[in-house]
C-alpha positions in Angstrom: 4.6 34.3 10.7 0.8 34.1 10.4 -1.1 33.3 13.6 -3.0 30.6 11.8 -1.0 27.8 9.9 -1.5 26.9 6.6 -3.5 23.7 7.7 -6.0 25.2 9.9 -6.9 28.4 7.1 -7.4 25.5 5.0 -10.0 24.0 7.1 -11.6 27.3 7.7 -12.4 27.5 4.1 -13.4 23.8 3.7 -15.6 23.0 6.9 -15.7 19.4 7.8 -12.1 19.0 6.4 -10.0 16.1 8.1 -6.3 17.1 8.7 -4.4 13.8 9.6 -1.1 13.2 11.1 1.0 11.1 8.7 3.3 9.8 11.3 3.4 8.0 14.7 1.8 10.1 16.9 4.6 9.1 19.5 7.1 11.3 17.4 4.8 14.4 17.7 6.3 15.9 20.8 10.0 15.4 19.3 9.0 16.7 16.3 7.7 20.0 17.7 10.7 19.9 19.8 13.2 19.9 16.6 10.9 22.4 14.7 10.9 24.8 17.9 15.0 24.4 18.2 15.3 25.5 14.4 12.7 28.5 14.6 13.5 32.1 15.1 13.6 33.1 18.6 10.9 35.9 18.1 8.4 33.1 16.1 8.8 30.2 19.0 5.9 31.4 21.4 3.5 31.4 18.1 4.4 28.1 16.9 4.1 26.2 20.1 0.4 27.3 20.0 0.0 26.2 16.4 1.5 23.0 17.9 -0.8 23.0 21.0 -3.9 23.4 18.6 -2.6 20.7 16.4 -2.7 18.0 19.3 -4.8 18.9 22.5 -5.1 16.0 24.8 -7.6 17.9 27.1 -9.7 19.5 24.6 -9.4 16.9 21.8 -12.4 18.2 20.2 -10.7 21.2 19.2 -7.7 20.2 18.0 -6.6 20.3 14.5 -5.3 16.5 13.7 -8.5 14.5 13.5 -6.7 10.9 12.7 -3.4 9.5 12.1 -2.0 7.2 9.3 1.4 5.3 9.8 3.6 2.7 9.0 6.5 0.5 10.0 9.2 3.3 8.8 7.3 6.0 10.2 6.9 3.9 13.4 10.9 3.2 13.8 11.4 7.2 14.4 9.7 6.7 17.8 12.2 4.2 18.6 15.2 6.1 17.5 14.1 9.0 19.4 13.9 7.2 22.4 16.1 4.2 22.4 16.5 3.5 25.9 13.0 3.2 26.7 12.2 0.8 23.5 15.2 -1.3 24.7 13.4 -1.9 27.7 10.3 -2.8 25.6 12.0 -5.1 23.7 13.6 -6.9 26.4 10.1 -7.2 28.3 8.8 -8.5 24.7 11.6 -11.5 24.7 11.2 -12.2 28.1 7.1 -12.7 27.6 8.0 -14.7 24.4 11.0 -17.0 24.6 12.3 -18.0 21.2 11.0 -15.2 19.2 12.5 -14.4 15.8 13.5 -11.2 14.6 10.7 -11.0 12.3 8.4 -11.7 15.3 10.0 -9.1 17.5 9.9 -6.8 14.9 5.9 -7.3 14.6 5.6 -7.1 18.4 7.4 -3.7 18.4 5.1 -2.2 15.6 2.1 -3.3 17.3 3.5 -1.8 20.5 4.3 1.5 19.1 0.8 1.4 17.2 -0.9 0.8 20.4 0.9 3.5 22.3 -0.2 6.0 19.2 -3.7 4.9 19.7 -4.1 5.7 23.1 -2.9 9.2 22.3 -5.8 9.3 20.2 -8.3 7.7 22.4 -9.5 10.9 24.1 -10.7 12.4 20.8 -12.2 8.9 19.4 -14.5 8.7 22.6 -15.4 12.7 22.7 -16.6 12.6 19.1 -18.7 9.5 19.5 -16.1 7.2 18.0 -16.4 9.1 14.7 -12.7 10.3 14.7 -9.5 9.5 16.1 -8.8 6.5 14.1 -5.3 5.3 13.6 -4.6 3.8 10.3 -1.6 1.7 10.6 0.0 -0.6 7.6 0.3 -4.3 8.6 1.7 -7.3 7.2 -0.1 -8.8 4.5 -0.1 -12.3 5.4 -1.9 -11.4 8.9 -5.0 -11.1 6.4 -4.6 -14.5 5.0 -2.9 -16.7 7.5 -6.5 -17.7 9.1 -9.0 -20.4 8.7 -12.0 -18.0 7.8 -12.7 -14.7 7.2 -15.3 -11.8 8.1 -15.2 -8.7 5.7 -17.3 -5.8 7.7 -18.3 -3.4 4.5 -21.0 -1.8 6.5 -21.3 2.1 6.2 -19.3 1.6 2.8 -20.1 4.7 1.3 -18.1 3.7 -2.2 -16.8 5.8 -4.3 -15.3 2.6 -6.4 -16.3 -0.4 -7.9 -13.9 -2.1 -5.7 -13.6 -5.5 -7.7 -10.1 -5.7 -6.7 -11.0 -6.6 -3.2 -13.4 -9.5 -4.5 -10.4 -10.4 -7.2 -8.2 -11.0 -3.8 -10.8 -12.8 -1.8 -11.7 -15.0 -5.0 -8.3 -16.4 -5.3 -8.3 -20.2 -6.2 -5.4 -22.6 -5.3 -3.7 -23.0 -8.5 -0.1 -25.2 -7.8 2.3 -26.0 -4.7 5.7 -26.0 -4.8 8.6 -27.6 -2.9 12.2 -26.4 -2.6 15.5 -28.1 -2.1 15.3 -27.5 1.6 11.9 -29.6 1.8 9.8 -26.1 2.2 6.4 -26.4 0.8 4.6 -23.2 -0.3 1.5 -22.5 -2.9 0.7 -20.3 -5.5 -0.9 -17.7 -5.2 0.5 -17.1 -1.9 -1.9 -14.4 -1.1 -5.0 -16.6 -0.6 -7.2 -17.4 2.1 -9.3 -20.3 1.2 -11.5 -20.8 4.0 -15.1 -19.5 4.8 -15.7 -16.1 4.2 -18.8 -14.2 4.9 -19.4 -10.1 4.3 -21.5 -7.9 6.9 -23.6 -5.4 5.1 -26.2 -2.6 6.5 -28.5 -0.2 5.0 -25.5 2.5 5.4 -23.7 1.2 2.5 -24.2 2.5 -1.0 -22.7 3.0 -4.4 -19.6 1.1 -4.2 -21.1 0.0 -0.9 -23.8 -1.8 -3.0 -21.3 -2.9 -5.8 -19.1 -4.7 -3.0 -21.3 -7.1 -2.0 -22.9 -7.9 -5.4 -19.7 -8.7 -6.3 -18.8 -10.8 -3.4 -22.4 -12.9 -4.5 -21.7 -13.1 -7.9 -18.4 -14.5 -7.6 -19.9 -17.0 -5.0 -17.3 -16.3 -2.2 -19.7 -16.5 0.4 -22.8 -15.1 2.3 -24.1 -11.8 3.0 -25.3 -11.3 6.4 -27.0 -8.1 8.1 -29.6 -5.9 6.0 -30.2 -4.7 2.6 -27.8 -2.1 1.5 -29.0 1.3 0.4 -29.3 0.6 -3.6 -27.7 3.3 -5.4 -25.3 2.6 -8.3 -26.1 5.4 -10.7 -23.3 7.7 -10.7 -22.2 11.0 -11.1 -19.1 12.1 -13.4 -17.7 14.7 -15.6 -20.2 17.6 -14.1 -18.7 21.2 -14.7 -18.4 23.5 -12.1 -20.6 26.7 -11.9 -18.9 30.2 -12.4 -20.0 31.4 -8.5 -17.8 28.2 -7.2 -21.0 25.8 -7.0 -21.6 22.5 -8.9 -24.3 20.5 -10.0 -24.5 16.4 -9.7 -26.2 15.1 -12.6 -26.7 11.4 -13.0 -24.2 10.0 -15.8 -23.8 6.4 -15.9 -26.0 3.3 -14.4 -25.2 -0.2 -13.5 -26.6 -3.6 -15.2 -25.8 -6.9 -13.8 -24.0 -9.8 -15.5 -27.4 -11.1 -16.7 -27.9 -8.0 -18.7 -30.5 -6.6 -16.2 -30.8 -3.3 -14.4 -30.6 -4.1 -10.8 -29.5 -3.0 -7.5 -30.6 0.9 -8.1 -33.7 1.7 -5.6 -33.3 -2.0 -4.6 -30.2 -2.7 -2.8 -28.1 -5.6 -2.4 -30.3 -8.4 0.0 -28.8 -10.4 2.6 -28.7 -14.3 2.7 -29.0 -14.3 6.3 -31.0 -11.1 7.4 -29.9 -10.1 11.0 -31.1 -6.4 12.6 -28.7 -4.8 14.9 -30.4 -5.3 18.3 -30.6 -1.7 20.1 -30.5 -3.3 23.7 -27.2 -5.4 22.7 -25.4 -2.3 20.9 -26.2 -0.1 24.0 -24.6 -2.9 26.0 -21.5 -2.9 23.6 -22.5 -5.9 21.6 -22.9 -6.4 17.8 -25.4 -8.9 17.0 -24.5 -8.8 13.3 -21.1 -9.5 14.1 -22.2 -12.5 16.5 -24.4 -14.1 13.6 -21.2 -13.8 11.1 -18.9 -15.3 14.0 -21.5 -18.1 14.4 -22.1 -18.7 10.8 -18.1 -19.3 10.1 -17.5 -21.6 13.0 -20.6 -23.4 11.7 -19.1 -23.7 8.2 -15.8 -24.8 9.6 -17.3 -27.8 11.2 -17.4 -29.1 7.8 -14.7 -27.2 5.7 -12.1 -29.3 4.1 -8.8 -27.2 2.9 -8.3 -27.8 -1.0 -4.8 -27.2 -0.1 -2.5 -30.1 0.3 0.3 -29.6 3.2 2.8 -32.1 1.4 3.9 -32.3 -1.9 3.5 -35.8 -3.7 6.1 -38.3 -3.7 9.2 -37.5 -6.0 9.4 -39.5 -9.2 11.6 -42.5 -9.2 12.4 -43.0 -12.8 14.2 -40.6 -15.2 11.9 -38.7 -17.1 9.1 -38.0 -14.9 
């Protein structure tokens, strides 16, 4: 058995690469124990050292794992590993939320597992200056739409794609309503939020980070708040590698807008409401751009009238209607 595992050797040849733990951090200790139990006795000390380097709470900047991605099925393993502890957590949740249904209990348990795992990576998050130690957790998509308004934060979006699929969802219009035999009323499209929307942008958003606010404005979804984006929509593609392992990046394609003009490149996307980040406020833990966005959507909500009817029309009273 080699001294350093495959992932460590991979990072050795690719400095800057991030290896993420693809499960709940809560199950890591039990996962290590299971593998140690199965390992040859002669390999266990070496394997334990590798595990210690994967997650190191005392020296987080030296650990292998730089973040976490998880979802409900993976988080379920945490509950299954320690049912007695999570039974108590469940009872506490039910005591604090009388009348909670099964779906609500599932969501509250999942959030608790996520919170526990996030706390395990908090030392890395803080030690890295808030650049690493993130936890990406899958959430109920209804949580994004069962709201009165929305703020989309695309600051520091480095791009990589023309993410029109995001603005496709954000620009969904109400098409129809339905009423079933039980008297329930619901709408199509189901995954839509019709209230006020604004997008936060800044100078560190470029390429696809230029395109997203461009499409947000082009579709008339809402206002852009912050500072002008970077301005780089000349893309690179199909560049062959060199024999020594190096590579060239050659401009390959360029954006032009829906009005048939060459735009955005070298000019960026300007905000509708310009707001600079206030350095003093930032040092105090405040976000002046976010504060401006909140103020804007709150103002819009004062006069907003939802286009979605809350009740179905009266049933027909004549045959054939």
